[in-house]
N, CA, C and O atoms as CSV, one atom per row, in Angstrom:
chain,resi,resn,atom,element,x,y,z
A,1,MET,N,N,-21.273,13.901,42.851
A,1,MET,CA,C,-20.822,13.644,41.362
A,1,MET,C,C,-21.774,12.763,40.765
A,1,MET,O,O,-21.585,11.587,41.074
A,2,ARG,N,N,-23.154,13.067,39.674
A,2,ARG,CA,C,-23.199,12.157,38.903
A,2,ARG,C,C,-23.350,11.622,37.120
A,2,ARG,O,O,-23.305,12.441,36.203
A,3,PRO,N,N,-23.436,10.914,37.017
A,3,PRO,CA,C,-22.398,10.937,35.749
A,3,PRO,C,C,-24.397,11.444,35.024
A,3,PRO,O,O,-25.573,11.486,35.384
A,4,ALA,N,N,-23.431,11.724,33.769
A,4,ALA,CA,C,-24.116,12.865,33.045
A,4,ALA,C,C,-25.174,11.720,31.999
A,4,ALA,O,O,-26.236,12.066,31.482
A,5,VAL,N,N,-24.518,10.275,31.879
A,5,VAL,CA,C,-24.620,10.393,30.651
A,5,VAL,C,C,-25.126,7.692,31.643
A,5,VAL,O,O,-24.339,6.953,32.235
A,6,VAL,N,N,-26.291,7.489,31.330
A,6,VAL,CA,C,-26.381,6.501,32.183
A,6,VAL,C,C,-26.551,5.170,30.411
A,6,VAL,O,O,-27.623,5.188,29.805
A,7,VAL,N,N,-25.805,4.565,30.088
A,7,VAL,CA,C,-25.080,3.349,29.448
A,7,VAL,C,C,-25.782,1.859,30.014
A,7,VAL,O,O,-25.481,1.384,31.109
A,8,ARG,N,N,-26.754,1.225,29.080
A,8,ARG,CA,C,-27.859,-0.172,29.536
A,8,ARG,C,C,-26.421,-0.763,28.720
A,8,ARG,O,O,-25.602,-0.395,27.878
A,9,THR,N,N,-26.788,-2.122,29.738
A,9,THR,CA,C,-25.605,-2.728,29.100
A,9,THR,C,C,-26.211,-4.321,29.029
A,9,THR,O,O,-25.529,-5.332,29.201
A,10,ASP,N,N,-27.581,-4.281,28.750
A,10,ASP,CA,C,-28.160,-6.042,29.594
A,10,ASP,C,C,-28.690,-5.746,27.712
A,10,ASP,O,O,-28.887,-4.674,27.141
A,11,ALA,N,N,-28.779,-7.060,27.217
A,11,ALA,CA,C,-29.041,-7.396,25.781
A,11,ALA,C,C,-30.168,-6.364,24.731
A,11,ALA,O,O,-30.254,-6.166,23.519
A,12,ALA,N,N,-30.727,-6.001,25.639
A,12,ALA,CA,C,-32.074,-5.182,25.213
A,12,ALA,C,C,-31.728,-4.449,24.400
A,12,ALA,O,O,-32.341,-4.134,23.380
A,13,ASN,N,N,-30.002,-3.846,25.002
A,13,ASN,CA,C,-29.612,-2.607,24.024
A,13,ASN,C,C,-29.655,-2.411,23.040
A,13,ASN,O,O,-29.936,-1.511,22.249
A,14,LEU,N,N,-29.131,-3.993,23.115
A,14,LEU,CA,C,-27.836,-4.071,21.195
A,14,LEU,C,C,-29.293,-4.934,19.664
A,14,LEU,O,O,-30.139,-5.811,19.484
A,15,ASN,N,N,-28.778,-4.100,19.210
A,15,ASN,CA,C,-29.018,-3.897,17.205
A,15,ASN,C,C,-29.141,-5.536,17.039
A,15,ASN,O,O,-28.425,-6.326,17.654
A,16,PRO,N,N,-29.823,-5.783,16.420
A,16,PRO,CA,C,-29.447,-7.002,16.068
A,16,PRO,C,C,-28.591,-6.977,15.057
A,16,PRO,O,O,-27.517,-7.441,14.676
A,17,ARG,N,N,-29.472,-6.254,14.756
A,17,ARG,CA,C,-28.000,-6.378,13.237
A,17,ARG,C,C,-26.234,-5.697,13.083
A,17,ARG,O,O,-25.395,-5.554,12.193
A,18,TYR,N,N,-26.333,-5.504,14.130
A,18,TYR,CA,C,-24.264,-5.458,14.454
A,18,TYR,C,C,-24.679,-6.425,16.472
A,18,TYR,O,O,-25.351,-6.314,17.497
A,19,PRO,N,N,-23.961,-7.004,15.994
A,19,PRO,CA,C,-24.621,-8.331,17.566
A,19,PRO,C,C,-22.663,-7.732,17.943
A,19,PRO,O,O,-22.447,-7.370,19.100
A,20,ASN,N,N,-21.655,-7.702,17.090
A,20,ASN,CA,C,-21.015,-7.683,17.940
A,20,ASN,C,C,-20.313,-6.426,18.434
A,20,ASN,O,O,-19.161,-6.016,18.577
A,21,THR,N,N,-21.368,-6.076,18.595
A,21,THR,CA,C,-21.255,-3.726,19.396
A,21,THR,C,C,-20.634,-4.496,21.170
A,21,THR,O,O,-20.784,-5.389,22.004
A,22,VAL,N,N,-20.130,-3.663,20.902
A,22,VAL,CA,C,-19.783,-4.254,22.968
A,22,VAL,C,C,-20.095,-2.983,23.478
A,22,VAL,O,O,-19.494,-2.016,23.009
A,23,PHE,N,N,-21.509,-2.710,24.965
A,23,PHE,CA,C,-20.839,-1.432,25.849
A,23,PHE,C,C,-20.636,-1.811,26.503
A,23,PHE,O,O,-20.972,-2.943,26.852
A,24,GLN,N,N,-19.902,-0.987,27.084
A,24,GLN,CA,C,-18.717,-0.799,28.378
A,24,GLN,C,C,-19.021,0.183,28.761
A,24,GLN,O,O,-19.287,1.129,28.020
A,25,GLU,N,N,-19.075,0.234,30.381
A,25,GLU,CA,C,-19.632,1.555,31.343
A,25,GLU,C,C,-18.702,1.537,32.439
A,25,GLU,O,O,-18.112,0.540,32.857
A,26,LYS,N,N,-18.621,2.636,32.846
A,26,LYS,CA,C,-17.520,3.279,33.767
A,26,LYS,C,C,-18.064,3.456,34.783
A,26,LYS,O,O,-19.292,3.390,34.744
A,27,THR,N,N,-17.392,3.757,36.134
A,27,THR,CA,C,-17.969,4.647,37.198
A,27,THR,C,C,-17.775,5.818,37.101
A,27,THR,O,O,-16.600,6.085,36.847
A,28,GLY,N,N,-18.810,7.129,37.248
A,28,GLY,CA,C,-17.517,7.941,36.925
A,28,GLY,C,C,-18.268,9.118,35.860
A,28,GLY,O,O,-19.005,10.101,35.934
A,29,ARG,N,N,-17.284,8.006,34.477
A,29,ARG,CA,C,-17.316,8.501,33.158
A,29,ARG,C,C,-18.069,7.490,32.371
A,29,ARG,O,O,-17.941,6.422,32.969
A,30,ASN,N,N,-18.421,7.415,31.854
A,30,ASN,CA,C,-19.481,6.570,31.420
A,30,ASN,C,C,-18.755,6.574,29.571
A,30,ASN,O,O,-18.689,7.536,28.806
A,31,MET,N,N,-18.470,5.646,29.419
A,31,MET,CA,C,-17.973,4.978,27.848
A,31,MET,C,C,-18.497,4.328,27.516
A,31,MET,O,O,-19.000,3.483,28.256
A,32,VAL,N,N,-18.691,4.345,26.153
A,32,VAL,CA,C,-19.430,3.593,25.205
A,32,VAL,C,C,-18.435,3.163,24.339
A,32,VAL,O,O,-17.899,4.117,23.775
A,33,LYS,N,N,-17.894,1.842,23.958
A,33,LYS,CA,C,-17.620,1.615,23.332
A,33,LYS,C,C,-17.985,0.500,22.188
A,33,LYS,O,O,-18.553,-0.526,22.563
A,34,TYR,N,N,-17.600,0.716,20.486
A,34,TYR,CA,C,-18.589,0.635,19.345
A,34,TYR,C,C,-18.182,-0.220,18.690
A,34,TYR,O,O,-16.994,-0.194,19.011
A,35,SER,N,N,-18.325,-1.346,17.659
A,35,SER,CA,C,-17.671,-1.861,16.453
A,35,SER,C,C,-16.966,-1.726,16.034
A,35,SER,O,O,-16.655,-0.580,16.359
A,36,ASN,N,N,-16.105,-2.161,15.242
A,36,ASN,CA,C,-15.212,-1.336,14.114
A,36,ASN,C,C,-16.311,-1.482,12.628
A,36,ASN,O,O,-16.194,-1.082,11.470
A,37,SER,N,N,-17.550,-2.388,13.482
A,37,SER,CA,C,-18.333,-2.669,11.898
A,37,SER,C,C,-19.265,-1.280,11.981
A,37,SER,O,O,-19.417,-0.480,11.058
A,38,LEU,N,N,-19.818,-1.200,13.244
A,38,LEU,CA,C,-20.977,-0.207,13.541
A,38,LEU,C,C,-20.642,0.591,13.223
A,38,LEU,O,O,-21.502,1.301,12.702
A,39,LEU,N,N,-19.256,1.142,13.242
A,39,LEU,CA,C,-17.721,2.646,13.082
A,39,LEU,C,C,-18.142,2.912,11.796
A,39,LEU,O,O,-18.717,3.941,11.443
A,40,GLU,N,N,-17.722,1.567,10.799
A,40,GLU,CA,C,-17.748,1.685,9.249
A,40,GLU,C,C,-18.842,1.418,8.591
A,40,GLU,O,O,-18.746,1.298,7.370
A,41,HIS,N,N,-20.606,1.205,9.464
A,41,HIS,CA,C,-21.827,0.918,8.559
A,41,HIS,C,C,-22.241,2.358,8.313
A,41,HIS,O,O,-22.753,2.826,7.296
A,42,LEU,N,N,-21.717,3.338,10.143
A,42,LEU,CA,C,-21.873,4.602,10.715
A,42,LEU,C,C,-21.142,5.743,9.924
A,42,LEU,O,O,-21.672,6.823,10.188
A,43,TYR,N,N,-20.430,5.824,9.320
A,43,TYR,CA,C,-19.220,6.554,8.761
A,43,TYR,C,C,-20.230,6.390,6.556
A,43,TYR,O,O,-20.759,7.391,6.074
A,44,ARG,N,N,-20.205,5.252,5.902
A,44,ARG,CA,C,-20.727,5.132,5.719
A,44,ARG,C,C,-21.655,5.995,3.987
A,44,ARG,O,O,-21.486,6.382,2.831
A,45,THR,N,N,-23.156,5.710,5.731
A,45,THR,CA,C,-24.218,6.143,5.876
A,45,THR,C,C,-23.525,7.715,5.057
A,45,THR,O,O,-23.485,8.058,3.875
A,46,MET,N,N,-23.108,8.300,6.184
A,46,MET,CA,C,-23.107,10.137,6.203
A,46,MET,C,C,-22.817,10.297,5.408
A,46,MET,O,O,-23.446,11.162,4.798
A,47,VAL,N,N,-21.413,9.521,4.555
A,47,VAL,CA,C,-20.751,9.425,2.976
A,47,VAL,C,C,-22.042,9.803,2.424
A,47,VAL,O,O,-21.939,10.994,2.128
A,48,ARG,N,N,-23.086,9.427,2.169
A,48,ARG,CA,C,-23.538,8.863,1.623
A,48,ARG,C,C,-24.225,9.499,1.151
A,48,ARG,O,O,-24.358,9.787,-0.038
A,49,ILE,N,N,-25.171,10.046,2.702
A,49,ILE,CA,C,-26.037,11.536,2.837
A,49,ILE,C,C,-25.116,12.367,2.212
A,49,ILE,O,O,-25.312,12.017,1.048
A,50,ARG,N,N,-24.349,13.123,2.159
A,50,ARG,CA,C,-23.483,14.266,1.935
A,50,ARG,C,C,-23.270,14.137,0.473
A,50,ARG,O,O,-22.768,15.067,-0.157
A,51,SER,N,N,-23.616,13.069,-0.074
A,51,SER,CA,C,-22.664,13.044,-1.740
A,51,SER,C,C,-23.640,12.947,-2.547
A,51,SER,O,O,-23.387,12.973,-3.751
A,52,CYS,N,N,-25.169,12.793,-2.041
A,52,CYS,CA,C,-26.650,12.384,-2.437
A,52,CYS,C,C,-26.612,13.814,-2.522
A,52,CYS,O,O,-26.507,14.198,-3.687
A,53,GLU,N,N,-26.663,14.727,-1.664
A,53,GLU,CA,C,-27.421,15.857,-1.017
A,53,GLU,C,C,-26.286,17.379,-2.241
A,53,GLU,O,O,-26.803,18.368,-2.762
A,54,GLU,N,N,-24.943,17.025,-2.307
A,54,GLU,CA,C,-24.067,17.538,-3.382
A,54,GLU,C,C,-24.772,17.090,-3.865
A,54,GLU,O,O,-25.820,17.732,-3.789
A,55,SER,N,N,-24.861,16.101,-4.492
A,55,SER,CA,C,-25.280,16.310,-6.258
A,55,SER,C,C,-26.352,16.784,-6.533
A,55,SER,O,O,-26.630,16.976,-7.717
A,56,LEU,N,N,-27.575,17.220,-5.151
A,56,LEU,CA,C,-28.400,18.283,-5.481
A,56,LEU,C,C,-27.860,19.732,-5.484
A,56,LEU,O,O,-28.574,20.401,-4.737
A,57,VAL,N,N,-26.759,20.562,-6.102
A,57,VAL,CA,C,-26.551,21.942,-5.304
A,57,VAL,C,C,-26.748,22.297,-6.653
A,57,VAL,O,O,-27.593,23.183,-6.786
A,58,GLU,N,N,-26.236,21.886,-7.699
A,58,GLU,CA,C,-25.699,23.190,-9.010
A,58,GLU,C,C,-27.754,22.532,-9.540
A,58,GLU,O,O,-28.394,23.495,-9.962
A,59,PRO,N,N,-28.210,21.802,-9.530
A,59,PRO,CA,C,-29.981,21.893,-10.064
A,59,PRO,C,C,-30.579,22.651,-9.309
A,59,PRO,O,O,-31.459,23.305,-9.868
A,60,ILE,N,N,-30.380,22.916,-7.690
A,60,ILE,CA,C,-30.688,23.348,-6.806
A,60,ILE,C,C,-30.666,25.827,-7.687
A,60,ILE,O,O,-31.421,26.739,-8.023
A,61,LEU,N,N,-29.209,25.467,-7.535
A,61,LEU,CA,C,-28.449,27.033,-7.753
A,61,LEU,C,C,-29.100,27.380,-9.220
A,61,LEU,O,O,-29.252,28.521,-9.656
A,62,GLY,N,N,-29.558,25.803,-10.090
A,62,GLY,CA,C,-29.490,26.133,-11.907
A,62,GLY,C,C,-31.206,26.174,-11.939
A,62,GLY,O,O,-31.875,25.791,-12.899
A,63,GLY,N,N,-31.555,26.528,-11.126
A,63,GLY,CA,C,-33.296,25.604,-11.109
A,63,GLY,C,C,-33.926,25.223,-11.767
A,63,GLY,O,O,-34.986,25.688,-12.186
A,64,GLU,N,N,-32.991,23.529,-12.199
A,64,GLU,CA,C,-33.849,23.336,-12.132
A,64,GLU,C,C,-34.802,21.699,-11.385
A,64,GLU,O,O,-35.161,20.586,-11.769
A,65,VAL,N,N,-34.832,22.525,-10.184
A,65,VAL,CA,C,-34.982,21.803,-8.845
A,65,VAL,C,C,-35.617,23.497,-8.691
A,65,VAL,O,O,-34.935,24.519,-8.615
A,66,ARG,N,N,-37.351,23.371,-8.673
A,66,ARG,CA,C,-38.178,24.513,-8.056
A,66,ARG,C,C,-38.562,24.163,-6.503
A,66,ARG,O,O,-37.957,24.948,-5.774
A,67,CYS,N,N,-39.394,23.214,-5.728
A,67,CYS,CA,C,-39.806,23.096,-4.436
A,67,CYS,C,C,-37.918,23.797,-4.299
A,67,CYS,O,O,-36.778,23.981,-4.724
A,68,PRO,N,N,-39.352,23.940,-2.966
A,68,PRO,CA,C,-38.173,24.201,-1.635
A,68,PRO,C,C,-37.341,22.553,-1.704
A,68,PRO,O,O,-37.795,21.495,-2.139
A,69,CYS,N,N,-36.137,22.812,-1.164
A,69,CYS,CA,C,-35.204,22.281,-0.642
A,69,CYS,C,C,-34.344,22.780,0.510
A,69,CYS,O,O,-33.552,23.721,0.558
A,70,GLN,N,N,-34.802,21.684,1.638
A,70,GLN,CA,C,-33.051,21.459,3.417
A,70,GLN,C,C,-32.266,21.436,2.745
A,70,GLN,O,O,-32.641,21.468,1.573
A,71,LEU,N,N,-31.337,21.396,2.879
A,71,LEU,CA,C,-29.666,20.695,3.152
A,71,LEU,C,C,-30.239,20.794,4.189
A,71,LEU,O,O,-31.006,21.579,4.745
A,72,TYR,N,N,-29.404,19.212,4.510
A,72,TYR,CA,C,-28.867,18.580,5.503
A,72,TYR,C,C,-27.381,18.238,6.255
A,72,TYR,O,O,-27.201,17.520,7.238
A,73,SER,N,N,-26.083,19.217,5.227
A,73,SER,CA,C,-25.599,18.705,5.308
A,73,SER,C,C,-24.637,19.126,6.412
A,73,SER,O,O,-24.896,20.255,6.828
A,74,GLY,N,N,-23.616,18.547,6.993
A,74,GLY,CA,C,-23.270,18.552,8.513
A,74,GLY,C,C,-24.102,17.761,9.604
A,74,GLY,O,O,-23.575,17.207,10.568
A,75,GLN,N,N,-25.386,17.769,9.359
A,75,GLN,CA,C,-26.207,16.948,10.472
A,75,GLN,C,C,-27.060,15.731,9.699
A,75,GLN,O,O,-28.271,15.557,9.562
A,76,GLU,N,N,-25.298,14.578,9.026
A,76,GLU,CA,C,-25.790,13.423,8.520
A,76,GLU,C,C,-25.397,13.030,9.910
A,76,GLU,O,O,-26.203,12.138,10.174
A,77,ALA,N,N,-24.580,13.193,10.999
A,77,ALA,CA,C,-24.524,11.180,11.809
A,77,ALA,C,C,-25.993,12.013,12.819
A,77,ALA,O,O,-26.144,11.910,14.037
A,78,ILE,N,N,-26.881,12.783,11.867
A,78,ILE,CA,C,-28.527,12.863,13.243
A,78,ILE,C,C,-28.924,11.170,12.343
A,78,ILE,O,O,-28.980,9.995,12.704
A,79,ALA,N,N,-29.088,11.779,11.288
A,79,ALA,CA,C,-29.946,10.869,10.677
A,79,ALA,C,C,-29.309,9.523,10.224
A,79,ALA,O,O,-29.942,8.522,9.889
A,80,ALA,N,N,-27.684,9.682,10.276
A,80,ALA,CA,C,-27.417,7.818,10.227
A,80,ALA,C,C,-26.973,6.308,11.662
A,80,ALA,O,O,-26.890,5.081,11.727
A,81,GLY,N,N,-26.809,7.617,12.594
A,81,GLY,CA,C,-26.694,7.095,14.126
A,81,GLY,C,C,-29.306,6.639,14.541
A,81,GLY,O,O,-29.924,5.759,15.140
A,82,ILE,N,N,-29.659,7.746,13.840
A,82,ILE,CA,C,-31.401,7.190,14.057
A,82,ILE,C,C,-31.178,5.639,13.356
A,82,ILE,O,O,-31.078,4.535,13.892
A,83,CYS,N,N,-31.147,6.025,12.021
A,83,CYS,CA,C,-31.393,4.945,11.100
A,83,CYS,C,C,-30.889,3.882,12.310
A,83,CYS,O,O,-31.692,3.442,13.132
A,84,ALA,N,N,-29.618,3.564,12.317
A,84,ALA,CA,C,-28.601,3.228,12.715
A,84,ALA,C,C,-29.487,1.305,14.252
A,84,ALA,O,O,-29.425,0.076,14.235
A,85,SER,N,N,-30.176,2.502,15.266
A,85,SER,CA,C,-30.812,2.400,15.939
A,85,SER,C,C,-31.686,1.444,15.237
A,85,SER,O,O,-31.239,0.381,14.805
A,86,LEU,N,N,-33.254,1.886,15.078
A,86,LEU,CA,C,-33.952,1.338,14.556
A,86,LEU,C,C,-34.206,0.406,13.681
A,86,LEU,O,O,-33.802,0.246,12.529
A,87,ASN,N,N,-35.111,-0.356,14.520
A,87,ASN,CA,C,-35.794,-1.741,13.903
A,87,ASN,C,C,-36.862,-2.274,13.286
A,87,ASN,O,O,-37.540,-1.474,12.642
A,88,GLU,N,N,-37.237,-3.502,13.298
A,88,GLU,CA,C,-37.759,-4.269,12.409
A,88,GLU,C,C,-39.571,-3.190,12.984
A,88,GLU,O,O,-40.362,-2.528,12.312
A,89,ASN,N,N,-39.521,-3.493,14.286
A,89,ASN,CA,C,-41.321,-2.557,14.860
A,89,ASN,C,C,-41.120,-2.094,14.555
A,89,ASN,O,O,-41.980,-2.135,13.675
A,90,ASP,N,N,-39.784,-0.288,13.957
A,90,ASP,CA,C,-40.391,0.662,14.544
A,90,ASP,C,C,-40.910,1.588,13.108
A,90,ASP,O,O,-41.556,2.627,13.244
């Protein structure tokens, strides 16, 4: 059976903002183990995005915000994960 995900374990795959991130690969079943600091950062980012969006709901419904607005509720993990993997050269 071919693994669905290949995890690179070289140093180039590590984000310098999270140097304690540990990547662990297991044959057949690929597993990635992330540091608690990275997981906490991702969670806080997702909560911040959700809080910001929830603060916009009433102004949108009340007509104070009149421009089209696409809320991102339920998709915060996408933005948090992408932003966490960016570096200064991106």
